[in-house]
N, CA, C, O and the ligand as a Tripos MOL2 file, in Angstrom:
@<TRIPOS>MOLECULE
protein
  305   303    77     0     0
PROTEIN
NO_CHARGES

@<TRIPOS>ATOM
      1 N           0.7590   -1.2760   -0.0940 N.3       1 MET1
      2 CA         -0.0050   -0.1400   -0.2390 C.3       1 MET1
      3 C           0.7680    1.3520    0.0290 C.2       1 MET1
      4 O           0.4840    2.2680    0.8010 O.2       1 MET1
      5 N           1.8410    1.1910   -0.9250 N.am      2 SER2
      6 CA          2.7620    2.5100   -0.9140 C.3       2 SER2
      7 C           2.0900    3.1630   -2.2370 C.2       2 SER2
      8 O           2.1370    2.6900   -3.3730 O.2       2 SER2
      9 N           1.5030    4.2640   -1.8590 N.am      3 LYS3
     10 CA          1.0460    4.9670   -3.0300 C.3       3 LYS3
     11 C           2.0850    6.3420   -3.1960 C.2       3 LYS3
     12 O           2.3640    7.2040   -2.3630 O.2       3 LYS3
     13 N           2.4600    6.2030   -4.3900 N.am      4 LYS4
     14 CA          3.5890    6.9440   -4.7450 C.3       4 LYS4
     15 C           3.1420    8.6580   -4.6810 C.2       4 LYS4
     16 O           2.1170    9.0510   -5.2360 O.2       4 LYS4
     17 N           3.9730    9.4920   -4.0030 N.am      5 LEU5
     18 CA          3.5090   10.8510   -3.9900 C.3       5 LEU5
     19 C           4.3020   11.3670   -5.3940 C.2       5 LEU5
     20 O           5.4420   11.8220   -5.3100 O.2       5 LEU5
     21 N           3.6990   11.2720   -6.5070 N.am      6 ASP6
     22 CA          4.4540   11.7830   -7.6730 C.3       6 ASP6
     23 C           3.7620   13.1880   -8.2580 C.2       6 ASP6
     24 O           3.7890   13.5370   -9.4380 O.2       6 ASP6
     25 N           3.1390   13.9080   -7.1550 N.am      7 ALA7
     26 CA          2.7160   14.9730   -7.6430 C.3       7 ALA7
     27 C           3.7500   16.1040   -7.7170 C.2       7 ALA7
     28 O           4.3140   16.4460   -6.6780 O.2       7 ALA7
     29 N           4.0590   16.7580   -8.9870 N.am      8 PRO8
     30 CA          4.9860   17.7170   -8.8330 C.3       8 PRO8
     31 C           4.9080   18.7970   -7.8190 C.2       8 PRO8
     32 O           3.9390   19.5170   -7.5780 O.2       8 PRO8
     33 N           6.3370   18.7970   -7.1420 N.am      9 MET9
     34 CA          6.3520   19.6840   -5.9440 C.3       9 MET9
     35 C           6.5870   21.0640   -6.5070 C.2       9 MET9
     36 O           6.2230   21.9520   -5.7360 O.2       9 MET9
     37 N           6.9990   21.3980   -7.4270 N.am     10 CYS10
     38 CA          6.9390   22.6140   -7.8910 C.3      10 CYS10
     39 C           5.7860   23.5230   -8.2870 C.2      10 CYS10
     40 O           5.8120   24.7410   -8.4640 O.2      10 CYS10
     41 N           4.7790   22.6800   -8.3880 N.am     11 LYS11
     42 CA          3.3450   23.2810   -8.6110 C.3      11 LYS11
     43 C           3.0770   24.0110   -7.4050 C.2      11 LYS11
     44 O           3.2430   23.5280   -6.2850 O.2      11 LYS11
     45 N           2.6560   25.1970   -7.6340 N.am     12 LYS12
     46 CA          2.2160   26.2140   -6.7050 C.3      12 LYS12
     47 C           0.9410   25.6280   -6.2400 C.2      12 LYS12
     48 O           0.4210   24.7760   -6.9610 O.2      12 LYS12
     49 N           0.3090   26.0020   -5.0240 N.am     13 PRO13
     50 CA         -1.0130   25.7080   -4.7550 C.3      13 PRO13
     51 C          -1.6960   26.8440   -5.2410 C.2      13 PRO13
     52 O          -1.2220   27.9720   -5.3750 O.2      13 PRO13
     53 N          -3.0820   26.3880   -5.5460 N.am     14 GLU14
     54 CA         -4.0560   27.6480   -6.0770 C.3      14 GLU14
     55 C          -4.4700   28.4860   -4.8370 C.2      14 GLU14
     56 O          -4.8830   28.0360   -3.7680 O.2      14 GLU14
     57 N          -4.2810   29.7970   -5.1780 N.am     15 PRO15
     58 CA         -4.6540   30.5590   -3.9400 C.3      15 PRO15
     59 C          -6.1670   30.2930   -3.7100 C.2      15 PRO15
     60 O          -6.9970   30.0030   -4.5720 O.2      15 PRO15
     61 N          -6.3660   30.4550   -2.3280 N.am     16 LEU16
     62 CA         -7.7600   30.0390   -1.7640 C.3      16 LEU16
     63 C          -8.6350   31.1070   -2.1920 C.2      16 LEU16
     64 O          -9.7430   30.7750   -2.6120 O.2      16 LEU16
     65 N          -8.3360   32.3060   -2.1590 N.am     17 TYR17
     66 CA         -9.2770   33.3500   -2.3820 C.3      17 TYR17
     67 C          -8.3180   34.3290   -3.4520 C.2      17 TYR17
     68 O          -7.4440   35.1170   -3.0910 O.2      17 TYR17
     69 N          -8.7110   34.0640   -4.7480 N.am     18 ARG18
     70 CA         -8.1010   34.9960   -5.6110 C.3      18 ARG18
     71 C          -9.1200   36.0930   -5.7700 C.2      18 ARG18
     72 O          -9.9730   36.1210   -4.8820 O.2      18 ARG18
     73 N          -9.2040   36.9430   -6.6550 N.am     19 GLU19
     74 CA         -9.7250   38.0600   -6.7670 C.3      19 GLU19
     75 C         -11.1640   38.1240   -6.3100 C.2      19 GLU19
     76 O         -12.0410   37.8590   -7.1320 O.2      19 GLU19
     77 N         -11.4930   38.4630   -5.0360 N.am     20 ALA20
     78 CA        -12.7020   38.0780   -4.3900 C.3      20 ALA20
     79 C         -13.7040   39.1900   -5.1390 C.2      20 ALA20
     80 O         -13.3700   40.3190   -5.4990 O.2      20 ALA20
     81 N         -14.9900   38.5870   -5.2760 N.am     21 PRO21
     82 CA        -16.0630   39.5460   -5.8660 C.3      21 PRO21
     83 C         -16.3790   40.6810   -5.1040 C.2      21 PRO21
     84 O         -16.5850   41.7680   -5.6440 O.2      21 PRO21
     85 N         -16.4400   40.4940   -3.7600 N.am     22 GLY22
     86 CA        -16.9070   41.3990   -2.7410 C.3      22 GLY22
     87 C         -16.2000   42.8470   -2.9180 C.2      22 GLY22
     88 O         -15.1280   42.9940   -3.5050 O.2      22 GLY22
     89 N         -16.9220   43.8570   -2.3500 N.am     23 LYS23
     90 CA        -16.3470   45.1960   -2.0620 C.3      23 LYS23
     91 C         -15.9890   45.3880   -0.5590 C.2      23 LYS23
     92 O         -16.3670   44.6300    0.3340 O.2      23 LYS23
     93 N         -15.2640   46.4230   -0.3990 N.am     24 PHE24
     94 CA        -14.9400   46.7970    0.8690 C.3      24 PHE24
     95 C         -15.9340   47.6030    1.6030 C.2      24 PHE24
     96 O         -16.4030   48.6210    1.0940 O.2      24 PHE24
     97 N         -16.2520   47.2190    2.6990 N.am     25 CYS25
     98 CA        -17.2530   48.0690    3.5380 C.3      25 CYS25
     99 C         -16.6560   49.3660    3.9910 C.2      25 CYS25
    100 O         -15.6270   49.4400    4.6620 O.2      25 CYS25
    101 N         -17.4200   50.4570    3.5510 N.am     26 PRO26
    102 CA        -16.7840   51.8100    3.9440 C.3      26 PRO26
    103 C         -16.7290   51.9620    5.2660 C.2      26 PRO26
    104 O         -15.8670   52.7240    5.7040 O.2      26 PRO26
    105 N         -17.5310   51.3540    6.0950 N.am     27 VAL27
    106 CA        -17.5440   51.5570    7.3420 C.3      27 VAL27
    107 C         -16.2460   50.9870    8.3090 C.2      27 VAL27
    108 O         -15.4380   51.6560    8.9540 O.2      27 VAL27
    109 N         -16.3440   49.5940    8.1760 N.am     28 CYS28
    110 CA        -15.3290   48.8980    8.7870 C.3      28 CYS28
    111 C         -14.1030   48.5630    8.1860 C.2      28 CYS28
    112 O         -13.1780   48.0420    8.8090 O.2      28 CYS28
    113 N         -14.0640   48.9100    6.7280 N.am     29 GLY29
    114 CA        -12.9030   48.6400    5.9570 C.3      29 GLY29
    115 C         -12.5810   47.1780    5.7620 C.2      29 GLY29
    116 O         -11.4890   46.8660    5.2870 O.2      29 GLY29
    117 N         -13.4890   46.2440    6.1110 N.am     30 LYS30
    118 CA        -13.4080   44.7520    5.7380 C.3      30 LYS30
    119 C         -14.2390   44.4220    4.4800 C.2      30 LYS30
    120 O         -15.1650   45.1000    4.0350 O.2      30 LYS30
    121 N         -13.7860   43.3460    4.0150 N.am     31 ARG31
    122 CA        -14.3320   42.7340    2.7390 C.3      31 ARG31
    123 C         -16.0080   42.4830    3.0340 C.2      31 ARG31
    124 O         -16.3980   41.7750    3.9630 O.2      31 ARG31
    125 N         -16.8710   43.1430    2.1380 N.am     32 SER32
    126 CA        -18.2180   42.6330    2.5650 C.3      32 SER32
    127 C         -18.5930   42.1570    1.0270 C.2      32 SER32
    128 O         -18.1530   42.5910   -0.0370 O.2      32 SER32
    129 N         -19.5150   41.1600    1.2700 N.am     33 TYR33
    130 CA        -20.3570   40.3380    0.1280 C.3      33 TYR33
    131 C         -21.6580   40.7990   -0.1510 C.2      33 TYR33
    132 O         -22.2010   40.5040   -1.2150 O.2      33 TYR33
    133 N         -22.2400   41.5310    0.7480 N.am     34 SER34
    134 CA        -23.4610   41.9870    0.5740 C.3      34 SER34
    135 C         -23.4890   42.8870   -0.7850 C.2      34 SER34
    136 O         -22.4470   43.3050   -1.2890 O.2      34 SER34
    137 N         -24.8070   43.1520   -1.3420 N.am     35 LEU35
    138 CA        -25.0290   43.7770   -2.7060 C.3      35 LEU35
    139 C         -24.4940   45.1670   -2.4250 C.2      35 LEU35
    140 O         -23.7460   45.6200   -3.2910 O.2      35 LEU35
    141 N         -24.7250   45.8650   -1.4510 N.am     36 ARG36
    142 CA        -24.4380   47.2100   -1.5210 C.3      36 ARG36
    143 C         -22.9450   47.4560   -1.0180 C.2      36 ARG36
    144 O         -22.4990   48.6020   -0.9630 O.2      36 ARG36
    145 N         -22.1710   46.3220   -0.6460 N.am     37 GLY37
    146 CA        -20.9350   46.4460   -0.4950 C.3      37 GLY37
    147 C         -20.6510   46.9280    1.0090 C.2      37 GLY37
    148 O         -19.5210   47.3390    1.2700 O.2      37 GLY37
    149 N         -21.5770   46.8950    1.9490 N.am     38 ILE38
    150 CA        -21.3930   47.2890    3.3230 C.3      38 ILE38
    151 C         -22.2620   46.3610    4.1060 C.2      38 ILE38
    152 O         -23.3770   45.9830    3.7460 O.2      38 ILE38
    153 N         -21.6210   46.0120    5.2620 N.am     39 HIS39
    154 CA        -22.3820   45.0360    6.0170 C.3      39 HIS39
    155 C         -23.6900   45.5680    6.6130 C.2      39 HIS39
    156 O         -23.7530   46.7810    6.8100 O.2      39 HIS39
    157 N         -24.6520   44.8620    6.8960 N.am     40 PRO40
    158 CA        -25.9280   45.2230    7.3590 C.3      40 PRO40
    159 C         -25.6790   45.9340    8.5680 C.2      40 PRO40
    160 O         -26.2400   47.0180    8.7280 O.2      40 PRO40
    161 N         -24.8330   45.4280    9.5370 N.am     41 GLN41
    162 CA        -24.6980   46.1800   10.7300 C.3      41 GLN41
    163 C         -23.8860   47.4770   10.7190 C.2      41 GLN41
    164 O         -23.9900   48.4490   11.4670 O.2      41 GLN41
    165 N         -23.1600   47.2900    9.8270 N.am     42 CYS42
    166 CA        -22.3850   48.6590    9.5890 C.3      42 CYS42
    167 C         -23.1670   49.7060    9.0090 C.2      42 CYS42
    168 O         -22.9120   50.8780    9.2890 O.2      42 CYS42
    169 N         -24.1280   49.3880    8.2000 N.am     43 ALA43
    170 CA        -25.0560   50.1380    7.5060 C.3      43 ALA43
    171 C         -25.8510   50.9960    8.5330 C.2      43 ALA43
    172 O         -26.0390   52.2120    8.5040 O.2      43 ALA43
    173 N         -26.2530   50.1240    9.4040 N.am     44 VAL44
    174 CA        -27.2670   50.4870   10.4890 C.3      44 VAL44
    175 C         -26.2190   51.5140   11.3960 C.2      44 VAL44
    176 O         -26.7310   52.5480   11.8270 O.2      44 VAL44
    177 N         -25.0530   51.3050   11.6360 N.am     45 GLN45
    178 CA        -24.2170   52.1320   12.2790 C.3      45 GLN45
    179 C         -24.0540   53.5090   11.9670 C.2      45 GLN45
    180 O         -24.1210   54.5000   12.6940 O.2      45 GLN45
    181 N         -23.7700   53.3550   10.4370 N.am     46 GLN46
    182 CA        -23.5210   54.6510    9.7070 C.3      46 GLN46
    183 C         -24.9200   55.5280    9.7220 C.2      46 GLN46
    184 O         -24.9070   56.7230   10.0150 O.2      46 GLN46
    185 N         -26.1190   54.8250    9.3790 N.am     47 ALA47
    186 CA        -27.1500   55.4760    9.3970 C.3      47 ALA47
    187 C         -27.6160   56.2720   10.8880 C.2      47 ALA47
    188 O         -28.3540   57.2510   11.0010 O.2      47 ALA47
    189 N         -26.9650   55.5460   11.8950 N.am     48 ASP48
    190 CA        -27.1660   56.0590   13.2150 C.3      48 ASP48
    191 C         -26.2860   57.1110   13.5810 C.2      48 ASP48
    192 O         -26.5850   57.7460   14.5920 O.2      48 ASP48
    193 N         -25.2540   57.4230   12.9520 N.am     49 ALA49
    194 CA        -24.0570   58.0360   13.2120 C.3      49 ALA49
    195 C         -24.6370   59.5140   13.3980 C.2      49 ALA49
    196 O         -24.4410   60.0320   14.4970 O.2      49 ALA49
    197 N         -25.2050   60.1100   12.6050 N.am     50 PRO50
    198 CA        -25.7050   61.8320   12.8040 C.3      50 PRO50
    199 C         -26.3180   61.7990   14.1030 C.2      50 PRO50
    200 O         -25.9930   62.5310   15.0380 O.2      50 PRO50
    201 N         -27.4280   60.7180   14.1330 N.am     51 ARG51
    202 CA        -28.2820   60.7440   15.2570 C.3      51 ARG51
    203 C         -27.3780   60.6820   16.7810 C.2      51 ARG51
    204 O         -27.6450   61.3480   17.7810 O.2      51 ARG51
    205 N         -26.3520   59.7780   16.6460 N.am     52 GLN52
    206 CA        -25.6460   59.7830   17.7280 C.3      52 GLN52
    207 C         -24.8420   60.8660   18.0190 C.2      52 GLN52
    208 O         -24.6330   61.2440   19.1720 O.2      52 GLN52
    209 N         -24.3690   61.3980   17.0090 N.am     53 ALA53
    210 CA        -23.6480   62.8020   17.2540 C.3      53 ALA53
    211 C         -24.4890   63.7330   17.9680 C.2      53 ALA53
    212 O         -24.1010   64.1520   19.0590 O.2      53 ALA53
    213 N         -25.8020   64.1790   17.3960 N.am     54 VAL54
    214 CA        -26.5760   64.9930   17.9400 C.3      54 VAL54
    215 C         -26.9650   64.6250   19.5540 C.2      54 VAL54
    216 O         -27.1660   65.4260   20.4670 O.2      54 VAL54
    217 N         -26.9980   63.2960   19.5890 N.am     55 LEU55
    218 CA        -27.3160   63.0800   21.0980 C.3      55 LEU55
    219 C         -26.2080   63.2240   22.1110 C.2      55 LEU55
    220 O         -26.3840   63.4950   23.2990 O.2      55 LEU55
    221 N         -25.0770   63.0190   21.5370 N.am     56 ALA56
    222 CA        -23.7260   63.1880   22.1740 C.3      56 ALA56
    223 C         -23.3970   64.6580   22.4930 C.2      56 ALA56
    224 O         -22.8400   64.9830   23.5420 O.2      56 ALA56
    225 N         -23.8190   65.6530   21.4050 N.am     57 GLU57
    226 CA        -23.7670   67.0090   21.6210 C.3      57 GLU57
    227 C         -24.6600   67.3560   22.6270 C.2      57 GLU57
    228 O         -24.3170   68.1760   23.4790 O.2      57 GLU57
    229 N         -25.8590   66.7940   22.6450 N.am     58 GLU58
    230 CA        -26.9030   67.1610   23.6150 C.3      58 GLU58
    231 C         -26.4830   66.9680   25.1200 C.2      58 GLU58
    232 O         -26.6610   67.7980   26.0110 O.2      58 GLU58
    233 N         -25.9170   65.7760   25.2480 N.am     59 LYS59
    234 CA        -25.3330   64.9820   26.3900 C.3      59 LYS59
    235 C         -24.2160   66.1010   27.0090 C.2      59 LYS59
    236 O         -24.3050   66.5130   28.1650 O.2      59 LYS59
    237 N         -23.3440   66.4530   26.2360 N.am     60 ARG60
    238 CA        -22.2860   67.3880   26.5090 C.3      60 ARG60
    239 C         -22.8570   68.7930   27.0660 C.2      60 ARG60
    240 O         -22.4120   69.4190   28.0280 O.2      60 ARG60
    241 N         -23.8080   69.0980   26.3430 N.am     61 GLU61
    242 CA        -24.4040   70.5220   26.6580 C.3      61 GLU61
    243 C         -24.9640   70.5670   27.9720 C.2      61 GLU61
    244 O         -24.7350   71.3970   28.8520 O.2      61 GLU61
    245 N         -25.8220   69.4540   28.0050 N.am     62 LYS62
    246 CA        -26.4740   69.2660   29.4170 C.3      62 LYS62
    247 C         -25.5500   69.2580   30.5920 C.2      62 LYS62
    248 O         -25.6540   69.9040   31.6340 O.2      62 LYS62
    249 N         -24.5800   68.3670   30.2130 N.am     63 ALA63
    250 CA        -23.2930   68.2510   31.4810 C.3      63 ALA63
    251 C         -22.8620   69.5990   31.6820 C.2      63 ALA63
    252 O         -22.6580   69.9830   32.8330 O.2      63 ALA63
    253 N         -22.6900   70.4030   30.6620 N.am     64 ARG64
    254 CA        -21.9330   71.7540   30.7560 C.3      64 ARG64
    255 C         -23.0470   72.6420   31.6710 C.2      64 ARG64
    256 O         -22.6270   73.3150   32.6130 O.2      64 ARG64
    257 N         -24.1540   72.6170   31.4210 N.am     65 VAL65
    258 CA        -25.2560   73.3700   32.1760 C.3      65 VAL65
    259 C         -25.2340   73.0400   33.5010 C.2      65 VAL65
    260 O         -25.1540   73.8610   34.4140 O.2      65 VAL65
    261 N         -25.3180   71.6330   33.6490 N.am     66 GLN66
    262 CA        -25.3710   70.9250   35.1050 C.3      66 GLN66
    263 C         -24.1600   71.5070   35.8390 C.2      66 GLN66
    264 O         -24.2210   72.1480   36.8890 O.2      66 GLN66
    265 N         -23.1200   71.2220   35.1950 N.am     67 ALA67
    266 CA        -21.7680   71.6760   35.8750 C.3      67 ALA67
    267 C         -21.6740   73.1700   36.5050 C.2      67 ALA67
    268 O         -21.2620   73.5000   37.6160 O.2      67 ALA67
    269 N         -22.1870   73.9740   35.4440 N.am     68 ALA68
    270 CA        -22.2350   75.5440   35.8450 C.3      68 ALA68
    271 C         -23.2270   75.5890   36.9890 C.2      68 ALA68
    272 O         -22.8370   76.0650   38.0550 O.2      68 ALA68
    273 N         -24.5470   75.1140   36.8720 N.am     69 GLU69
    274 CA        -25.4320   75.1220   38.1380 C.3      69 GLU69
    275 C         -24.8900   74.7380   39.2910 C.2      69 GLU69
    276 O         -25.1720   75.3350   40.3300 O.2      69 GLU69
    277 N         -24.1120   73.7790   39.2720 N.am     70 ARG70
    278 CA        -23.6470   72.9970   40.5330 C.3      70 ARG70
    279 C         -22.6270   74.0980   41.2380 C.2      70 ARG70
    280 O         -22.5150   74.3810   42.4310 O.2      70 ARG70
    281 N         -21.8610   74.6650   39.9850 N.am     71 LEU71
    282 CA        -20.7890   75.7400   40.6110 C.3      71 LEU71
    283 C         -21.4950   76.9340   41.3050 C.2      71 LEU71
    284 O         -21.1330   77.5090   42.3310 O.2      71 LEU71
    285 N         -22.5440   77.1780   40.5550 N.am     72 ALA72
    286 CA        -23.4320   78.4090   41.0990 C.3      72 ALA72
    287 C         -24.0380   78.1400   42.3140 C.2      72 ALA72
    288 O         -24.2610   79.0280   43.1370 O.2      72 ALA72
    289 N         -24.3010   77.0600   42.4710 N.am     73 SER73
    290 CA        -25.1990   76.7040   43.8350 C.3      73 SER73
    291 C         -23.9780   76.4900   44.9570 C.2      73 SER73
    292 O         -24.2090   76.7880   46.1290 O.2      73 SER73
    293 N         -22.8550   76.0400   44.6210 N.am     74 ALA74
    294 CA        -21.8110   75.9770   45.6270 C.3      74 ALA74
    295 C         -21.4250   77.1620   46.0040 C.2      74 ALA74
    296 O         -20.9670   77.3190   47.1350 O.2      74 ALA74
    297 N         -21.5280   78.0560   45.2430 N.am     75 ASP75
    298 CA        -20.8440   79.5440   45.7130 C.3      75 ASP75
    299 C         -21.7340   80.0290   46.7550 C.2      75 ASP75
    300 O         -21.1690   80.4400   47.7690 O.2      75 ASP75
    301 N         -23.0000   80.0720   46.7250 N.am     76 SER76
    302 CA        -23.8860   80.6450   47.5970 C.3      76 SER76
    303 C         -23.8280   80.2150   48.9780 C.2      76 SER76
    304 O         -24.6000   80.6960   49.8070 O.2      76 SER76
    305 ZN        -18.5670   46.4910    7.7040 Zn       77 ZN77
@<TRIPOS>BOND
     1     1     2 1
     2     2     3 1
     3     3     4 2
     4     3     5 am
     5     5     6 1
     6     6     7 1
     7     7     8 2
     8     7     9 am
     9     9    10 1
    10    10    11 1
    11    11    12 2
    12    11    13 am
    13    13    14 1
    14    14    15 1
    15    15    16 2
    16    15    17 am
    17    17    18 1
    18    18    19 1
    19    19    20 2
    20    19    21 am
    21    21    22 1
    22    22    23 1
    23    23    24 2
    24    23    25 am
    25    25    26 1
    26    26    27 1
    27    27    28 2
    28    27    29 am
    29    29    30 1
    30    30    31 1
    31    31    32 2
    32    31    33 am
    33    33    34 1
    34    34    35 1
    35    35    36 2
    36    35    37 am
    37    37    38 1
    38    38    39 1
    39    39    40 2
    40    39    41 am
    41    41    42 1
    42    42    43 1
    43    43    44 2
    44    43    45 am
    45    45    46 1
    46    46    47 1
    47    47    48 2
    48    47    49 am
    49    49    50 1
    50    50    51 1
    51    51    52 2
    52    51    53 am
    53    53    54 1
    54    54    55 1
    55    55    56 2
    56    55    57 am
    57    57    58 1
    58    58    59 1
    59    59    60 2
    60    59    61 am
    61    61    62 1
    62    62    63 1
    63    63    64 2
    64    63    65 am
    65    65    66 1
    66    66    67 1
    67    67    68 2
    68    67    69 am
    69    69    70 1
    70    70    71 1
    71    71    72 2
    72    71    73 am
    73    73    74 1
    74    74    75 1
    75    75    76 2
    76    75    77 am
    77    77    78 1
    78    78    79 1
    79    79    80 2
    80    79    81 am
    81    81    82 1
    82    82    83 1
    83    83    84 2
    84    83    85 am
    85    85    86 1
    86    86    87 1
    87    87    88 2
    88    87    89 am
    89    89    90 1
    90    90    91 1
    91    91    92 2
    92    91    93 am
    93    93    94 1
    94    94    95 1
    95    95    96 2
    96    95    97 am
    97    97    98 1
    98    98    99 1
    99    99   100 2
   100    99   101 am
   101   101   102 1
   102   102   103 1
   103   103   104 2
   104   103   105 am
   105   105   106 1
   106   106   107 1
   107   107   108 2
   108   107   109 am
   109   109   110 1
   110   110   111 1
   111   111   112 2
   112   111   113 am
   113   113   114 1
   114   114   115 1
   115   115   116 2
   116   115   117 am
   117   117   118 1
   118   118   119 1
   119   119   120 2
   120   119   121 am
   121   121   122 1
   122   122   123 1
   123   123   124 2
   124   123   125 am
   125   125   126 1
   126   126   127 1
   127   127   128 2
   128   127   129 am
   129   129   130 1
   130   130   131 1
   131   131   132 2
   132   131   133 am
   133   133   134 1
   134   134   135 1
   135   135   136 2
   136   135   137 am
   137   137   138 1
   138   138   139 1
   139   139   140 2
   140   139   141 am
   141   141   142 1
   142   142   143 1
   143   143   144 2
   144   143   145 am
   145   145   146 1
   146   146   147 1
   147   147   148 2
   148   147   149 am
   149   149   150 1
   150   150   151 1
   151   151   152 2
   152   151   153 am
   153   153   154 1
   154   154   155 1
   155   155   156 2
   156   155   157 am
   157   157   158 1
   158   158   159 1
   159   159   160 2
   160   159   161 am
   161   161   162 1
   162   162   163 1
   163   163   164 2
   164   163   165 am
   165   165   166 1
   166   166   167 1
   167   167   168 2
   168   167   169 am
   169   169   170 1
   170   170   171 1
   171   171   172 2
   172   171   173 am
   173   173   174 1
   174   174   175 1
   175   175   176 2
   176   175   177 am
   177   177   178 1
   178   178   179 1
   179   179   180 2
   180   179   181 am
   181   181   182 1
   182   182   183 1
   183   183   184 2
   184   183   185 am
   185   185   186 1
   186   186   187 1
   187   187   188 2
   188   187   189 am
   189   189   190 1
   190   190   191 1
   191   191   192 2
   192   191   193 am
   193   193   194 1
   194   194   195 1
   195   195   196 2
   196   195   197 am
   197   197   198 1
   198   198   199 1
   199   199   200 2
   200   199   201 am
   201   201   202 1
   202   202   203 1
   203   203   204 2
   204   203   205 am
   205   205   206 1
   206   206   207 1
   207   207   208 2
   208   207   209 am
   209   209   210 1
   210   210   211 1
   211   211   212 2
   212   211   213 am
   213   213   214 1
   214   214   215 1
   215   215   216 2
   216   215   217 am
   217   217   218 1
   218   218   219 1
   219   219   220 2
   220   219   221 am
   221   221   222 1
   222   222   223 1
   223   223   224 2
   224   223   225 am
   225   225   226 1
   226   226   227 1
   227   227   228 2
   228   227   229 am
   229   229   230 1
   230   230   231 1
   231   231   232 2
   232   231   233 am
   233   233   234 1
   234   234   235 1
   235   235   236 2
   236   235   237 am
   237   237   238 1
   238   238   239 1
   239   239   240 2
   240   239   241 am
   241   241   242 1
   242   242   243 1
   243   243   244 2
   244   243   245 am
   245   245   246 1
   246   246   247 1
   247   247   248 2
   248   247   249 am
   249   249   250 1
   250   250   251 1
   251   251   252 2
   252   251   253 am
   253   253   254 1
   254   254   255 1
   255   255   256 2
   256   255   257 am
   257   257   258 1
   258   258   259 1
   259   259   260 2
   260   259   261 am
   261   261   262 1
   262   262   263 1
   263   263   264 2
   264   263   265 am
   265   265   266 1
   266   266   267 1
   267   267   268 2
   268   267   269 am
   269   269   270 1
   270   270   271 1
   271   271   272 2
   272   271   273 am
   273   273   274 1
   274   274   275 1
   275   275   276 2
   276   275   277 am
   277   277   278 1
   278   278   279 1
   279   279   280 2
   280   279   281 am
   281   281   282 1
   282   282   283 1
   283   283   284 2
   284   283   285 am
   285   285   286 1
   286   286   287 1
   287   287   288 2
   288   287   289 am
   289   289   290 1
   290   290   291 1
   291   291   292 2
   292   291   293 am
   293   293   294 1
   294   294   295 1
   295   295   296 2
   296   295   297 am
   297   297   298 1
   298   298   299 1
   299   299   300 2
   300   299   301 am
   301   301   302 1
   302   302   303 1
   303   303   304 2
@<TRIPOS>SUBSTRUCTURE
     1 MET1         2 RESIDUE 1 A MET
     2 SER2         6 RESIDUE 1 A SER
     3 LYS3        10 RESIDUE 1 A LYS
     4 LYS4        14 RESIDUE 1 A LYS
     5 LEU5        18 RESIDUE 1 A LEU
     6 ASP6        22 RESIDUE 1 A ASP
     7 ALA7        26 RESIDUE 1 A ALA
     8 PRO8        30 RESIDUE 1 A PRO
     9 MET9        34 RESIDUE 1 A MET
    10 CYS10       38 RESIDUE 1 A CYS
    11 LYS11       42 RESIDUE 1 A LYS
    12 LYS12       46 RESIDUE 1 A LYS
    13 PRO13       50 RESIDUE 1 A PRO
    14 GLU14       54 RESIDUE 1 A GLU
    15 PRO15       58 RESIDUE 1 A PRO
    16 LEU16       62 RESIDUE 1 A LEU
    17 TYR17       66 RESIDUE 1 A TYR
    18 ARG18       70 RESIDUE 1 A ARG
    19 GLU19       74 RESIDUE 1 A GLU
    20 ALA20       78 RESIDUE 1 A ALA
    21 PRO21       82 RESIDUE 1 A PRO
    22 GLY22       86 RESIDUE 1 A GLY
    23 LYS23       90 RESIDUE 1 A LYS
    24 PHE24       94 RESIDUE 1 A PHE
    25 CYS25       98 RESIDUE 1 A CYS
    26 PRO26      102 RESIDUE 1 A PRO
    27 VAL27      106 RESIDUE 1 A VAL
    28 CYS28      110 RESIDUE 1 A CYS
    29 GLY29      114 RESIDUE 1 A GLY
    30 LYS30      118 RESIDUE 1 A LYS
    31 ARG31      122 RESIDUE 1 A ARG
    32 SER32      126 RESIDUE 1 A SER
    33 TYR33      130 RESIDUE 1 A TYR
    34 SER34      134 RESIDUE 1 A SER
    35 LEU35      138 RESIDUE 1 A LEU
    36 ARG36      142 RESIDUE 1 A ARG
    37 GLY37      146 RESIDUE 1 A GLY
    38 ILE38      150 RESIDUE 1 A ILE
    39 HIS39      154 RESIDUE 1 A HIS
    40 PRO40      158 RESIDUE 1 A PRO
    41 GLN41      162 RESIDUE 1 A GLN
    42 CYS42      166 RESIDUE 1 A CYS
    43 ALA43      170 RESIDUE 1 A ALA
    44 VAL44      174 RESIDUE 1 A VAL
    45 GLN45      178 RESIDUE 1 A GLN
    46 GLN46      182 RESIDUE 1 A GLN
    47 ALA47      186 RESIDUE 1 A ALA
    48 ASP48      190 RESIDUE 1 A ASP
    49 ALA49      194 RESIDUE 1 A ALA
    50 PRO50      198 RESIDUE 1 A PRO
    51 ARG51      202 RESIDUE 1 A ARG
    52 GLN52      206 RESIDUE 1 A GLN
    53 ALA53      210 RESIDUE 1 A ALA
    54 VAL54      214 RESIDUE 1 A VAL
    55 LEU55      218 RESIDUE 1 A LEU
    56 ALA56      222 RESIDUE 1 A ALA
    57 GLU57      226 RESIDUE 1 A GLU
    58 GLU58      230 RESIDUE 1 A GLU
    59 LYS59      234 RESIDUE 1 A LYS
    60 ARG60      238 RESIDUE 1 A ARG
    61 GLU61      242 RESIDUE 1 A GLU
    62 LYS62      246 RESIDUE 1 A LYS
    63 ALA63      250 RESIDUE 1 A ALA
    64 ARG64      254 RESIDUE 1 A ARG
    65 VAL65      258 RESIDUE 1 A VAL
    66 GLN66      262 RESIDUE 1 A GLN
    67 ALA67      266 RESIDUE 1 A ALA
    68 ALA68      270 RESIDUE 1 A ALA
    69 GLU69      274 RESIDUE 1 A GLU
    70 ARG70      278 RESIDUE 1 A ARG
    71 LEU71      282 RESIDUE 1 A LEU
    72 ALA72      286 RESIDUE 1 A ALA
    73 SER73      290 RESIDUE 1 A SER
    74 ALA74      294 RESIDUE 1 A ALA
    75 ASP75      298 RESIDUE 1 A ASP
    76 SER76      302 RESIDUE 1 A SER
    77 ZN77       305 GROUP 0 **** ****
């Protein structure tokens, strides 16, 4: 049962992934195979980004006002 390994050793293996058909996700930069070239979860993140920015800005403003009020009440 000696099977001869006579495959040519110089033959390079086929690349597992040659030119992949997918695009790169513009959000996370990884390859995406979805139709729009963006991961669904990344699309959600991207769609949510402006709202998140507004919320963060509101939060910052609120914290600033609260800090000012705290300072004012501490003075009296
Ligand atoms: Zn992504």
